[in-house]
C-alpha positions as CSV (number, residue, x, y, z in Angstrom):
1,M,-5.8,16.6,16.5
2,I,-7.2,18.3,13.4
3,A,-4.2,17.1,11.4
4,A,-4.9,13.5,12.4
5,E,-8.6,13.9,11.4
6,F,-7.9,15.6,8.1
7,S,-4.7,13.8,7.1
8,P,-6.1,10.6,5.4
9,L,-8.4,12.6,3.2
10,A,-5.9,15.4,2.5
11,S,-3.3,12.7,1.5
12,Y,-5.8,11.1,-0.9
13,L,-6.7,14.4,-2.4
14,A,-3.1,15.4,-2.9
15,T,-2.5,12.2,-4.8
16,A,-5.6,12.7,-6.9
17,E,-4.6,16.3,-7.5
18,A,-1.2,15.2,-8.9
19,A,-3.0,12.9,-11.3
20,L,-5.1,15.5,-13.1
21,P,-4.0,18.4,-15.3
22,S,-3.4,21.6,-13.3
23,D,-6.1,23.4,-15.2
24,H,-8.8,20.9,-14.4
25,A,-11.9,22.3,-12.8
26,W,-11.7,19.8,-9.9
27,I,-8.2,21.1,-9.1
28,K,-9.7,24.6,-8.7
29,K,-12.2,23.3,-6.2
30,V,-9.5,21.6,-4.2
31,Q,-7.4,24.8,-4.1
32,A,-10.4,26.8,-2.9
33,V,-11.3,24.4,-0.2
34,R,-7.6,24.1,0.9
35,H,-7.3,27.9,1.1
36,E,-10.6,28.1,3.1
37,L,-9.6,25.4,5.6
38,L,-6.1,26.7,6.1
39,S,-7.4,30.3,6.6
40,D,-9.9,29.0,9.2
41,M,-7.2,27.0,10.9
42,L,-5.3,30.2,11.7
43,D,-8.3,31.3,13.8
44,A,-7.9,29.4,17.2
45,G,-11.5,29.8,18.1
46,R,-12.7,28.5,14.8
47,R,-10.1,25.7,14.6
48,E,-11.2,24.3,18.0
49,S,-14.9,24.2,17.2
50,H,-16.6,20.9,16.5
51,S,-18.5,22.4,13.6
52,F,-15.2,23.3,11.9
53,R,-14.0,19.8,12.1
54,Q,-17.3,18.4,10.9
55,Q,-17.6,20.9,8.0
56,G,-14.0,20.4,7.0
57,L,-14.4,16.6,6.9
58,Q,-17.6,17.0,4.8
59,K,-15.8,19.3,2.4
60,L,-12.9,17.0,2.0
61,S,-15.2,13.9,1.7
62,G,-17.2,15.8,-1.0
63,L,-14.0,16.4,-3.0
64,K,-13.0,12.8,-2.7
65,K,-16.5,11.7,-4.0
66,D,-16.2,14.2,-6.9
67,Y,-12.8,12.8,-7.8
68,S,-14.2,9.3,-7.7
69,D,-17.0,10.3,-9.9
70,L,-14.6,11.9,-12.4
71,Y,-12.5,8.8,-12.4
72,R,-15.5,6.5,-12.9
73,H,-16.9,8.6,-15.7
74,G,-13.8,8.9,-17.9
75,S,-11.6,11.7,-16.6
76,R,-8.7,9.3,-16.1
77,P,-5.5,10.5,-14.5
78,R,-2.3,11.0,-16.6
79,G,-0.6,7.8,-17.5
80,W,-3.7,5.7,-16.8
81,V,-3.7,2.7,-19.1
82,R,-6.7,0.3,-19.2
83,K,-5.6,-3.2,-18.7
84,T,-7.0,-5.7,-21.2
85,T,-7.2,-9.4,-20.8
86,S,-6.8,-11.9,-23.6
């Protein structure tokens, strides 16, 4: 159940993570949140609580927003080429 809830955001973040240099500050945030969520998932009581799901989704959504802001403000992924029109 948790996997189904977290999967769309986790997939998006994995793709975004692959697009940035490994030493980017945003990557460090993603790694910290991933470690925290995976550690909490090992605790059955914590994993089953509504607050865990809610807080996890908020953290993942926050990372998605941060990446969108980076992208919008010029921290373009590797290989990004701006298309120009004639």
